N, C-alpha and C positions, 0 to 999 in steps of 0.2 A: 492487533492494535499497534499503531505506529505513532511514535513520538514526534514532537515538533521538529526535532533534528533529523527526521526521516528514518531513524533506526526502528526496526521491528522490536516491540516490547513484549508482545504476547501473541501466541497463535493457538488455535484449537486443532483438534484431530482432523477435522474436515479440511482445513487449510493445508495441513501436512500432507494428507493424501492427495489433494488436488495438485500440489506442486511437486510431490515426490521427495520432499526434504523432511527430515526429522526436526522437531522443535529446536533441538540443541544447535542445529546449523542455521536456523532462521532467526532466532532471537539474537539481536545485536546487529544483524545484517542491515545495511541500508536498503530500504524498499526499492530504491531506484535500480539496484542490481537485479531485481526481478522483473522490472517493467521493460517490455520490448522497446527497442530503440525508437521505432516509429511513433510510439505513444508517449515517450518521455517528455517532450516539450509541453504537450497538453497536460500531462500529469503534474509537472512542476508548476505550470501556470495556475492550475486549479488549487494546488497546495498553497501557493502564495496568496491567492484571493481569500482563501479561508483563514489563513494565519493573520492576514492583514485586517480581517474583520469586514471585508467587502461583502461577504455573505456569511450567514450562520452555518450553513451546511450545503453540500451539493452532492449529486449522484452522477456517476458517469460509467461508461463501459470502456474497458481497456484490456489489453492482452498482457498477461504475466507469463514469464518463461518457466516452463517445467524443468525439472532437473535434467531431463533428457534433451532439452533444447527446443521442444515444440511450444507453440503458443497456446495458452489457455485463456479463453474469453471470460472476463469477470466483470461483475457490477460492483463498483466501489462507492462507498459513501464516506465523505470526508466531513468532519465537524470540528469546530473549535473545541479545545480542551475546556472542561468546566473545572473551575477552582472550587475548593471546599468540598462539601460532600454529602 
């Protein structure tokens, strides 16, 4: 889970394994640090569309950087945070 400020808030064990980082390293890290440079403009534009309310949610495919430096293709779903509970 990523916050509106782009900081990683929470990860599961599968995400840790997929990227080769323990949760302690990932939590608090800006998600942009993990997105491959070629995909970063698209990722930022999509984040802004969701946060601005232009769309409720969207799904895309992008590459995240593994701890060893290689790209991992991922399907990402972005959605506006829901207040209340």
